[in-house]
Every structure is written in structure tokens, then in C-alpha cells.
N, C-alpha and C positions, 0 to 999 in steps of 0.2 A: 877774670874778675872774681873777687872773693864771694863765697856763697852767702846769700842773704839770710840772716837769722831773724825770725819773727819775734817781735817783742811781746811781753805780757800785755801791753796796752793794745797791740794789734789783734791778738788772738781772739778776744771776745767778739770783735767786729766780724772777723772771718767766720767764727763758729756760728754766728747767727745767720749767715748767708745761705747755708744749706744744712741738710741733716748730717752730712759727713764732710768735715772740712779737712781735706787731705793735707794742705800745707801746714796747718798748725798741729794737726794730729800726728803727722810724721815727726814733728819737733818734740812733741810730748813723748812719743815712743823712744826717740833718740836720747832724750834726757834720762830715760830709765834704763838704758842699756847696761849701765854699770851696777844695776841693782839685782841682776840675775845672771847666772851662768849655767849652762847645761853640762859642762864638763867635756864638751866636744866642739872644736872650732867650726867644723862643717855644719853642725846643727845650729850653732849660734848664728852663723852667717845666713843660713836659710831662714830662720825666724826673723832676724833683723831685716833682711831684704823684703820679706813679706809684709812686715809692719810698715816699713818706709814707703812701700808702693801701694798699700791698701787704699782703695777709693770707696770702700764701703765696709761696714762692720763684718759682713760675711767673709771678707778677705783677710781678716785679722786672725793670726794664730799666735800662740804664746808658749813660753816655757812654763809648764805647770808643775810646781813642786809636788812630789809624790805624797807628801804629808798633808796636802790640801785635798786629797781624795780619801774616802772612807767607805766602809761596808763593802769591801772588795771581795768578789766571789767569781769563780770560773763559771761561765754559762755555755760555752761552745768551744769546739776545737775543730779546725779545718786541716787541710793538707799541709799548710805552711805557717799557720798562725793559731794562737790561742786567744779567745775573747773573754774578757772579764766585765762583769757589771760593777759599777762604782757610783758614788755620789761626789760631785765636785762642789766643795764647800762655797767657793767664791762665784762660780758661774762666769760666763763669757762677758767680755766688754761690750757695752752698748753705745756709750758716747762719753765725752769729756764733761764732767761736772764743773762748770766754770766757777760757781760760787764756792765750792769746797776744794777746788784745784786738785781733783783726782778723777780716776776713771769711774764712771757709773757702771755697775755690773748687774747681771741678771739675778744673782743670788743662787743659792744651792739648786743644782739640777742633777738629773740622772744622766750618766754617760757610760760609754763602754771604753775599755782599754784594750787596744789590739796589740798583742806582742808577737813579733815575728820570731818564731822559734830559732834560738841560737844566734840572734842578732845582738851581740855584745859590741862588735865593731860595726860602724856604719858601712853598709855595702850598697851596691848599685840598685838592688831590688828595693831596699828600704827607701832610698832617695827617690826612686822612680814613683813609688806609691805616694810619697809626700807631694811630689810635684803635680801628679795627676789630680789628687784630691784638692790641692790648692787651686788649680785651674778651674775645677768644676764646682768649687764651694759656692753654695747658694744658687746654683743654676741647674736647670734641667733635671730635677729630681735626683741630684747626687747628694750623698749624705754629708752632713756638716762636720767639718774638720776643725776642732777647737785648738789643738796644740799637741805638744810632745811632753812626755814625762819619762822617768827612768826608775825601774825597780831597784831600790837600794841594796837588796840582798843578792839578786842575780846579775845586776848591772846591765840588764837588757832594756833597750829603749822601747817605748810604747806610744802608739798614736792614741790621742784622746778624741773620741768621736761621739756624735749624737746617739742616744739610746732610743731605740724604737720598741715601744711596748708591745706592738703587734707581732714582733718577731719576723721570721722569713715567710715568704710566700709558700715554700714547700711545707713548712710546719703547719701553716694555716690550712692548706689544702688537705693535708693528712687528717686534720681534726674536724674540718667544717665543710668538706666538698659537697656533701648531699644537701647543704642548706644554701649554696651559692646559686643564684638564678642567672639566666643568660644575659640579662642586662648588666650585671656586675662583671661577668666574664668579658663582655664586649668593652666595658669601661677599662678593665685592667689592660687589655690589649691596646686600647687607644692611648692610655696614659704611658705605657711603656714605649710605644712608637714615638710619642712626643718627647719623652726623655732622651731617647737615643738619637732622635733628630738633632737635638741640641748638642749632645756629646760628640757626634760626628762632625758637626759644624766647627767644633774646636780642634778638628783633626786628631781625634783620639779614638783608638779602637780598644774595646774592652778586653777581648781575648779569653774571658772566663765567665761568660754570661749564662746563668742558670737560676732556677727558682730559689736556691739557697742564698743568692746574692741580691734578692729583691726583698726590700724591707718596707714596713709601714708602721705608723703609730696605731692605726686601727683599720684593718682591712674591711671592716663592716660598714665603714663610712667612706664616702668618696672624697677623702682628704688628699689623695695623691699617694702614689707609691714611689719608692726610692730605689735607685740603682746604686749598689754599693760594691765594695771590695775591688779596688782597682789594682790589686797586687800584681796581676799579669798584664795590665794595660800598658800600651805603648803609644807614644806619639807616632803618627803615620810616618814621619820622616825617619824615626828611629827603627820602625818595623821594616823599612826597606833596606836597611844596612845589611850587608852580607855578614853572616855569622858562620863560623866553622862548626858550631854545635847545632845540629838539626833536631836534637831532642826537644819534644814539645811537652807542654804542661797544661793540664785542665781536666775536665770531666768528659770522658770519651763520648757519650751520647750527644753532647752539645758541640763537639768539635767538627768543623766542616771537613769534608773529605779531601779537599785540596790542601788543607793544613796537615792532615794525617799522612799524606805522602811526601811532606817536606816543604810545601809551599808557604808563603808568607801569610800572616794574619792580615786581613784587610777588613774594610767596612762590610763587604759582602759576607765575610765569615761571621760577623756579628749578626747579620740578617739570618743566616742559616741557624744560628743558635736560637734566635727569636722563634723560629718555627717550632722548635721542640719545647720552648717555654709555653707557647700558645697551645701546643698539643697537650701539655700537662694541665694547663688551666681548663681546657674543655673536657678532659677525660678523668682528671684526678689521678692519673697513672704516670709515674716516672717512665720515660722512654726506655725500652729494652730492659724492663725491670726483672724479667724472668730468664735472662740468659747471662752468661759470664761476660764481663767487659774486658775482653782479651783481643788478641790479634785476629782471631776468627771473626769476631764481630766487626772489627775495623775493616777486614777484607770485604765482608758482606755490605757494609755501609758504602764502601767505594764502588761496589757493584750495583748500587741503587736500592738496597734494602732499607725500608722505612717502616715505622709503626703503622698499625691499622687505624684509619680515621673512622669513627662511628658513623653509620649511615644517616643518623638523625641530626648530625651537625649542620647548622645553617651553611648553605652553599658559599656564602661570602667568606666565612672563616675557613672552610675547607680549601677554597681557592687560594686564599692568602697563605695558608700553611704550605700547600704544594708548591706555590711559586717561590716561597722562601727556602725550602729545602731542595730545590732543584739543583742537580749536580752541575748544571751549566751556570757558572758564576755570573755571566753577563745577562742571564735571564732573571736573576733575582731582583726584586724591587729594592729601591732605597728606602730608608726610614722616612725620608721626606714624602715619598709617594704613598707609603703605608699610612702615615699620619693624616695626609689629606683625604685618603679614601675612607679610613675609619672615622675621621672627624665628620665627614659628610653623612655617613650612615648613622652615626650617633645622633647628630642633629635632627635627622629625619626618621629616627627609629620608630616613631609612632604612626608614620604615614606612608611607608614604602615597603618594598618587598622584603627587606631584612626583618621587619617587624612580624610579617607573616611567618617567616622561617623560624624566628625566635619563639613565637607562640607555639608552633608545631613541635619544636624541640622540647619546650617546657611541658607540653601535653604528653609527649612520649615519656619524659622522665617521671611524671606523676603516675603513669600507668605501669611503671616497673614495680614488680613485687619484691625485687632484691636490690641491694645496694652494692652492685658488683665492684666498683672501684675500691671500696673499703675492705673487700675480701681478698685482695691480691696479696701474694707473697713475693718478697724480693729474693732473688737468687743470692746466695752467700758471696758470690764473686761479682755481684753488680755493685760497683763503687761510685758513689755520688759526691765524693770530695776530690778536690784537685790533687793531681799527682803527676809525676814524671812518666811519660809514655815514649816508647821508642820502638816503632814498628817498621820493619824493613820489607822491601819487595812487595809493597801493596800495588794493586793495579791502578791505572789511570781512572779517575772518577767518571762514572757514567750513570745515567738513569736506568731504572728497570724498564724492561720491554713494555711498550705501549704507554709509557708515562706521558710523553708529549701529546699523544692522541687523546688520552683521557683528560688531560689538563685543558686542552683546546675545547673538547666537548663540554666540559664543566663550565668554562668561560662563556661559551655560546648559550648555554642553558641557564645562566645565572639568574635571570629574571623569571624563570619558570619553575614551578614546584611540580615535580613529576615523580611520584613514588616509584615508578618503574625504573628510574635511573639510580635508585639507591644502591643497587648491587654493584654498579659501576664504580661507586666511591669506595667500596671495600677492597681496595686494590693492594694494600700492604698488610701482610700478616706475619706476626712473629713466629 
């Protein structure tokens, strides 16, 4: 049977039935396909497919002419991409303006342009990030993906993404750590577990989770924080495919030991990374900041070497961190479990044991005469941007001696505050 075409008379009726009318909107998009070209058939088909299948404005991406962006300036550079600030003159599509028969747009907005270095030709990595961002667009704290553009001088394709004025969590911690109270720290952890719970429900593993990839419009308000940069992410089904190339990529301190020895990225590996994000949130210190990020460190990590957890840390958070960086993959919690646990304590934070522990931690911080985290020095070979890593002959991952015993003791004593136990928690030292 021939495909049904919606008439102009039918469209207004459909558009009034819901906020987003997929049948008529897909027709509007299709009618506009001949009005733009990216110069690459693969990109054209990707954008067109997204537009035809969009069931909400969050799922719409566009070809954005480069000359519709202005005030472009470089603001960051990672291991594989360069980030530019820009302003998009038109702004994203909101809905179809029936009266004027055109798309109603947001108007000028701030955006970032993400350029994969050396990506003149469309490669698998570029398409992978496009796919992941599209799947997570508007869900579970993943950054908004507006479309694709192309630098007319370098001919490199660029993603157009939401601009977060608050920047990255790492930059925020570097500048404001001493002013962040424990309730905010608890909220950041809760929000991250909620975001990852949703990402994992989509069968996506991030593979490059660290504070540089956590963004916010304003960290000082509980607006929600955003998990970004899916450049190394893979769908679970793809991550299980055999690959002859066992070289891994990422930031060494956040990479799970089973991955360091050549294993697959899994959801449990993201949980391991979360432990070190949590560690950085509570201490203000990047993990392993004062040692070289080399094979020697990778060897020690596989043997159970972990950063020191400050003794005044609330036992709930200490317990969570230890469970998440456990070398035993099957012993790590899921983000679903973490979200439920943190959500419960967040809701009850003014009337249960965690509130007592938080108050004690805050009192301890107030009585400190120095601001130790801000005085740290990073080793010149401690690298916190993603890069290729290739370590051979690493040992099978294991926990440090007495790890399991100390974790069990901590779990049993979770609802007791006993200062004499503090020394037991100082079990990892750089």
C-alpha cells in the first residue's frame, strides 16, 4: 500500500492533539530535506533518520550551517577533541508554528562545538558518539545534542551541544572545594547515580567517566548535573564483540583493573569509575595526583592499591566508595542499588544516622586550620585527559590484604559512630 501523506488540512488537527505530533512533524521535516545538505551522505541520512523518528523535541537534531554560529572561541582541549564556545543565532526547534507555517525556534543560545581532532572523513568513533548522544538526548542527565556543523576552513565536522556555564565538576572543585558542604556532596553523588541508572538502562556503558566529563549550568544550585562526553561509550552489545586491538583508552585512575588487563568495559567498570569520582568529590583531590600515571601505577592498582579515604568521611560514603572500587567485579553494587540507597538517605538526611555523620564531618572541617586540598601539587606525569594506554603483563586484579575484612567491619558498624574505628578506615595510602 502507498504511504499515507498527511494533508495541510489534517496537520492542524493532529498538531493540537499533543505537544509533539510525530506524524505531521515528520512530514514537515521530510518536506525540508531538499533545503539543506551536509556534504556527506552518511551524515545526511543520520540526521534525516533522527528527524523522521523524533517523538519529542529533545530527539530532533539538525544540520546547522557554520555561518549561523558566531563568537567562536576555543575553551578546552581533551585527549581526542577540541571544544569551542559559540552562539547559535537561530536556536533549536521547539514546535511547528501552524499559523506561520514554519518551525518555532528558541532563538539565539549559547552552545559548544565539539571537534574530533582530525575527523575530516566520517569514522566509526564519530558516528558512535552521535548515536550515543542521540539515544540519551534529554534523558538521565545527558547533555543536549542539537546537531552537526562543519568548519569551512578545516572541513572537519563538529557536534553542536548545550553549553554549561558552570563548566566541569573538576574545575568547580579546584576553585570552590572549601565552600562545598556535605549536603551538596551527598546530592552530587545521588544525582550521578540517578543519571547512570538511566544510562545503563539503555544498555550503554560510558567507558570514560571522570569529573572532567561531569557538567552543570550552576553547581551552586541543585539544578542537576550532567554526564557528558560519550566519545568512548559503547552499546553493551558492541562492547562484547571480540576485537583484535586490546589497546585501551581513558584516564588511568578511573579505569577498572579488569579493563587494564585487557577485559571488556562493562557496567561494573563504570561503577568502579564512580568510586573515584566520589573520592574526588569528598576530598577535592584527583586520585593518584602525586605519582606518575604509568605502568607501575597500573600494576599497583591491579594489586589493590587505592587512595586514602579521610577518617572523618561519613561511613555511608566510605562504604559506598569501597564497595564500588572492589577488585571483585561481582561485589560492586549496580547504579540502581546505589541510587536507591542514596535516595533513601537523602530523603531522611535530617533524621537518621547519616545526618549525625554529616554534622560531625562538617564540624571537623570547620576546625581545620589549613585548607589541605588546595595545597596539593600534581605530579608532572599525572595525566587527567583521555589517552591511549597499552600495559602488558599486569597481574590478575585483587584487593589489598584485609580489604574484605575491613569492608565487612565497616558495614556492620555503619549505624554506630565510634571514633576509635577511624584508624581502621585509613587503610589506603599513596
